[in-house]
ROSE-4610 file (N, C-alpha, C; in Angstrom, 1 decimal, always signed):
// ROSE-4610
residu = [M/M/M/L/L/L/E/E/E/K/K/K/A/A/A/G/G/G/V/V/V/V/V/V/I/I/I/L/L/L/K/K/K/D/D/D/A/A/A/S/S/S/A/A/A/N/N/N/K/K/K/G/G/G/G/G/G/V/V/V/T/T/T/S/S/S/S/S/S/S/S/S/L/L/L/E/E/E/V/V/V/L/L/L/A/A/A/A/A/A/L/L/L/A/A/A/L/L/L/T/T/T/P/P/P/E/E/E/E/E/E/H/H/H/E/E/E/L/L/L/H/H/H/M/M/M/R/R/R/V/V/V/K/K/K/D/D/D/G/G/G/K/K/K/I/I/I/P/P/P/Q/Q/Q/F/F/F/Y/Y/Y/A/A/A/D/D/D/Y/Y/Y/V/V/V/K/K/K/L/L/L/V/V/V/Q/Q/Q/Q/Q/Q/R/R/R/I/I/I/E/E/E/D/D/D/N/N/N/A/A/A/R/R/R/Q/Q/Q/E/E/E/F/F/F/E/E/E/C/C/C/I/I/I/W/W/W/N/N/N/E/E/E/N/N/N/E/E/E/T/T/T/K/K/K/G/G/G/T/T/T/S/S/S/R/R/R/V/V/V/E/E/E/L/L/L/S/S/S/N/N/N/I/I/I/L/L/L/S/S/S/N/N/N/K/K/K/V/V/V/N/N/N/P/P/P/L/L/L/P/P/P/P/P/P/F/F/F/S/S/S/S/S/S]
num = [1/1/1/2/2/2/3/3/3/4/4/4/5/5/5/6/6/6/7/7/7/8/8/8/9/9/9/10/10/10/11/11/11/12/12/12/13/13/13/14/14/14/15/15/15/16/16/16/17/17/17/18/18/18/19/19/19/20/20/20/21/21/21/22/22/22/23/23/23/24/24/24/25/25/25/26/26/26/27/27/27/28/28/28/29/29/29/30/30/30/31/31/31/32/32/32/33/33/33/34/34/34/35/35/35/36/36/36/37/37/37/38/38/38/39/39/39/40/40/40/41/41/41/42/42/42/43/43/43/44/44/44/45/45/45/46/46/46/47/47/47/48/48/48/49/49/49/50/50/50/51/51/51/52/52/52/53/53/53/54/54/54/55/55/55/56/56/56/57/57/57/58/58/58/59/59/59/60/60/60/61/61/61/62/62/62/63/63/63/64/64/64/65/65/65/66/66/66/67/67/67/68/68/68/69/69/69/70/70/70/71/71/71/72/72/72/73/73/73/74/74/74/75/75/75/76/76/76/77/77/77/78/78/78/79/79/79/80/80/80/81/81/81/82/82/82/83/83/83/84/84/84/85/85/85/86/86/86/87/87/87/88/88/88/89/89/89/90/90/90/91/91/91/92/92/92/93/93/93/94/94/94/95/95/95/96/96/96/97/97/97/98/98/98/99/99/99/100/100/100/101/101/101/102/102/102/103/103/103/104/104/104/105/105/105]
x = [+0.7/-0.4/+0.9/+1.7/+3.2/+3.1/+4.1/+4.7/+3.7/+2.2/+0.9/+0.9/+1.4/+1.1/+2.3/+3.0/+4.3/+5.5/+5.8/+6.7/+7.3/+8.7/+10.0/+10.5/+10.4/+10.7/+11.9/+12.6/+13.9/+13.9/+13.6/+13.7/+14.9/+14.7/+16.1/+16.4/+15.5/+16.6/+17.6/+17.6/+18.6/+19.6/+18.2/+19.0/+20.4/+20.1/+20.8/+22.6/+22.2/+23.2/+24.5/+24.8/+26.2/+27.2/+25.9/+26.3/+26.6/+25.6/+25.9/+27.6/+27.5/+28.5/+30.3/+30.0/+31.1/+31.4/+30.2/+30.2/+30.9/+30.4/+31.1/+32.6/+32.8/+33.9/+35.2/+34.4/+35.5/+35.8/+34.7/+34.5/+35.7/+35.8/+36.2/+38.3/+38.3/+40.1/+39.9/+38.8/+39.5/+39.6/+38.7/+39.1/+40.3/+40.8/+41.2/+43.3/+43.4/+44.2/+44.8/+45.7/+46.4/+46.1/+46.6/+46.1/+47.3/+48.2/+49.7/+49.2/+48.5/+48.6/+48.1/+46.9/+44.9/+45.8/+46.6/+47.2/+47.7/+48.9/+49.8/+49.0/+48.5/+47.4/+46.1/+45.8/+44.4/+43.8/+44.6/+44.7/+44.9/+44.7/+45.2/+45.5/+47.1/+47.6/+47.8/+48.3/+48.5/+48.2/+47.1/+46.3/+47.0/+47.7/+48.6/+47.5/+47.5/+46.5/+47.6/+47.4/+48.5/+47.9/+48.8/+48.6/+47.4/+47.7/+47.4/+45.3/+45.3/+43.9/+43.4/+43.8/+43.5/+42.9/+44.1/+43.8/+42.8/+42.4/+40.9/+40.1/+39.9/+38.7/+38.7/+39.4/+38.6/+38.2/+39.2/+38.5/+37.2/+36.5/+35.6/+34.3/+34.8/+34.0/+33.5/+34.4/+34.7/+33.5/+33.7/+32.4/+31.3/+31.1/+29.9/+28.9/+30.1/+29.6/+29.2/+29.8/+29.5/+28.3/+28.2/+27.1/+25.7/+25.9/+24.3/+23.8/+25.1/+25.2/+23.8/+24.6/+24.0/+22.7/+22.5/+20.9/+19.8/+20.6/+19.8/+19.1/+20.3/+20.1/+18.6/+19.5/+18.5/+17.0/+16.5/+15.3/+14.7/+15.3/+14.7/+14.2/+16.0/+14.8/+14.2/+14.0/+12.7/+11.3/+11.4/+10.0/+10.0/+11.2/+10.7/+10.3/+10.6/+10.4/+8.9/+9.0/+8.1/+7.2/+6.8/+5.8/+5.8/+6.7/+6.4/+6.9/+6.3/+7.0/+8.2/+9.1/+10.5/+10.4/+9.4/+9.4/+9.3/+8.9/+8.2/+9.8/+10.4/+11.4/+12.7/+12.4/+13.6/+13.3/+12.1/+11.7/+12.5/+12.3/+12.9/+13.9/+14.9/+16.1/+16.7/+16.2/+16.4/+16.2/+15.3/+14.8/+16.0/+16.6/+17.1/+18.8/+18.9/+20.7/+20.5/+19.1/+19.5/+19.9/+19.1/+19.2/+20.9/+21.3/+22.6/+22.7/+23.6/+23.6/+23.6/+23.7/+24.1/+25.0/+25.7/+27.0/+27.5/+28.1/+28.7/+30.2/+30.9/+31.9/+32.9]
y = [-1.2/+0.1/+1.2/+1.3/+2.4/+2.4/+1.6/+1.7/+2.7/+1.6/+2.7/+3.6/+4.2/+5.8/+6.5/+5.9/+6.3/+7.0/+5.5/+6.0/+5.0/+5.1/+3.9/+3.4/+1.9/+1.0/+0.5/-0.2/-1.4/-2.1/-3.1/-4.1/-4.4/-4.7/-4.8/-5.9/-7.4/-7.5/-7.2/-6.6/-5.7/-4.3/-3.8/-3.0/-3.6/-4.6/-5.4/-6.0/-6.3/-7.2/-6.9/-5.4/-5.0/-5.3/-5.3/-6.1/-7.8/-8.2/-9.8/-9.7/-9.1/-9.3/-9.4/-8.0/-7.3/-8.7/-9.3/-10.3/-11.1/-12.1/-13.1/-13.0/-12.0/-11.7/-11.8/-11.1/-10.5/-12.5/-13.7/-15.2/-15.5/-15.5/-15.7/-15.5/-14.3/-14.1/-15.0/-14.7/-15.9/-17.3/-18.0/-19.1/-19.0/-18.4/-18.7/-18.1/-17.6/-17.5/-17.9/-18.4/-19.2/-18.0/-18.7/-17.4/-16.8/-17.0/-16.2/-15.3/-15.3/-14.7/-13.7/-14.1/-13.3/-11.9/-12.6/-11.2/-10.8/-11.4/-10.1/-9.6/-9.5/-8.9/-8.3/-9.0/-7.9/-7.7/-7.4/-7.4/-5.3/-4.8/-3.6/-3.5/-2.8/-3.1/-1.5/-0.8/-0.1/+1.7/+0.9/+2.3/+2.4/+1.3/+0.8/-0.1/+0.4/-0.8/-1.6/-2.7/-3.1/-2.5/-2.8/-2.6/-3.4/-5.1/-6.0/-5.7/-5.6/-4.9/-4.0/-2.7/-1.3/-2.0/-2.6/-2.9/-4.0/-4.6/-6.0/-5.3/-4.2/-3.6/-2.3/-1.7/-1.4/-1.8/-3.5/-4.0/-4.6/-5.2/-5.3/-3.9/-2.8/-2.1/-1.2/-2.0/-2.0/-2.7/-4.1/-5.0/-4.8/-4.5/-3.6/-2.9/-1.6/-0.9/-0.9/-1.9/-2.6/-3.1/-4.6/-4.8/-4.5/-3.5/-2.5/-1.6/-1.4/-0.8/-1.4/-2.5/-3.6/-3.4/-4.3/-4.4/-3.9/-2.2/-1.2/-0.8/-0.2/-0.4/-1.5/-2.2/-4.0/-4.2/-3.4/-3.3/-1.9/-0.8/+0.6/+0.6/-0.2/-0.1/-1.4/-2.4/-3.3/-2.7/-2.0/-1.4/-0.2/+0.7/+1.3/+0.8/+0.4/-0.7/-1.6/-2.5/-3.3/-3.1/-2.2/-1.6/-2.7/-4.0/-4.5/-3.4/-4.0/-3.2/-3.7/-2.6/-2.5/-4.3/-3.9/-5.1/-6.6/-6.5/-7.5/-8.3/-7.6/-7.2/-7.9/-7.2/-7.7/-9.0/-9.9/-11.1/-12.1/-11.5/-12.0/-12.2/-11.4/-11.5/-12.3/-12.3/-13.0/-14.4/-14.6/-15.7/-17.0/-15.9/-16.5/-16.3/-16.1/-15.9/-16.7/-17.2/-17.2/-19.4/-19.8/-21.1/-21.7/-22.3/-23.1/-24.4/-25.0/-25.8/-26.9/-28.7/-29.5/-29.3/-29.4/-29.7/-31.4/-31.5/-33.1/-32.6/-34.1/-34.2/-35.5]
z = [-0.3/-0.1/-0.1/+1.1/+0.8/-0.5/-1.3/-2.7/-3.3/-3.6/-4.6/-4.0/-3.0/-2.4/-3.1/-3.6/-4.1/-2.9/-1.9/-0.9/-1.7/-1.9/-2.2/-0.9/-0.9/-0.2/-0.5/+0.1/-0.4/+1.0/+1.1/+2.1/+2.8/+4.1/+4.7/+3.9/+3.2/+2.3/+1.7/+0.8/-0.1/+0.8/+1.8/+2.6/+3.3/+3.9/+4.8/+4.0/+3.2/+2.2/+2.7/+3.0/+3.4/+4.1/+5.4/+6.7/+6.7/+5.8/+5.7/+5.1/+3.7/+3.2/+4.2/+4.8/+5.8/+6.5/+7.3/+8.6/+7.9/+6.4/+5.7/+5.8/+5.3/+5.2/+6.1/+7.2/+8.7/+8.5/+8.7/+9.2/+8.4/+6.6/+5.8/+6.1/+7.1/+7.0/+8.4/+9.0/+10.8/+10.9/+9.6/+8.3/+8.1/+6.8/+5.9/+6.6/+7.4/+8.4/+9.2/+9.7/+10.8/+12.1/+13.2/+14.8/+14.4/+14.1/+13.9/+13.0/+11.9/+10.9/+11.3/+11.7/+11.8/+12.6/+14.1/+15.2/+13.7/+13.4/+12.6/+11.5/+10.8/+9.7/+10.1/+11.1/+11.1/+12.6/+13.9/+14.7/+14.7/+15.5/+15.5/+16.8/+16.7/+18.3/+18.5/+19.8/+20.2/+18.9/+18.6/+17.7/+16.0/+15.6/+14.1/+13.8/+12.1/+11.3/+10.4/+10.5/+10.1/+8.7/+6.9/+5.7/+5.7/+5.6/+5.0/+5.6/+7.0/+7.3/+6.7/+6.8/+5.7/+4.5/+3.4/+2.2/+2.1/+3.1/+2.8/+3.2/+4.2/+4.3/+3.3/+2.4/+1.6/+0.6/+0.2/-0.9/-0.2/+0.9/+1.2/+0.9/+1.4/+1.0/+0.2/-1.2/-2.8/-3.2/-2.5/-2.6/-2.3/-1.5/-0.7/-1.2/-1.8/-2.8/-3.9/-4.5/-6.2/-5.9/-5.0/-4.7/-4.7/-3.8/-3.2/-4.5/-5.3/-6.5/-7.7/-8.1/-8.7/-8.7/-7.0/-6.9/-6.9/-6.4/-6.5/-7.6/-8.9/-10.0/-11.0/-10.3/-10.8/-10.1/-9.2/-8.8/-9.1/-9.2/-9.4/-11.0/-11.9/-13.5/-13.1/-13.0/-13.2/-12.9/-11.9/-11.0/-12.1/-12.9/-13.9/-15.1/-15.6/-16.8/-16.6/-15.6/-15.3/-14.7/-13.7/-12.7/-11.2/-11.6/-10.1/-8.9/-7.9/-6.7/-6.4/-5.7/-5.3/-4.6/-3.1/-2.2/-2.8/-3.6/-4.2/-5.7/-5.4/-7.1/-5.4/-4.4/-3.5/-2.9/-2.9/-2.9/-3.8/-5.0/-5.9/-5.7/-5.8/-5.4/-4.6/-3.7/-2.7/-2.3/-3.0/-3.3/-4.8/-5.8/-6.3/-5.5/-4.6/-4.0/-3.1/-2.2/-1.2/-1.0/-1.7/-2.2/-1.9/-1.5/-1.1/-2.0/-2.8/-3.4/-2.2/-2.5/-1.5/-1.6/-0.3/+0.3/+0.4/-0.2/-0.8/+0.0/+0.3/+0.9/-0.1]
């Protein structure tokens, strides 16, 4: 009803993907590095930021910005051309992104 009244709504499923991406990449770094490597490259000590960490944060931020821009443009353009509500488009995208292939060992 809000969308029909002209209110632009972007669902949490679309708006919060940056937080999910950031968290996932933080976990990946913790799993990919040995405890010693993580301590050396990812931990800020005495206010000194390791270069690896600074570079990693920039890459994560760029990934989040790129993904957010692409998703926004997809939702916005599809709404403009086909009239499908942005909420429904967000649901459609989430349903396409969320399924994971079966895990096999």
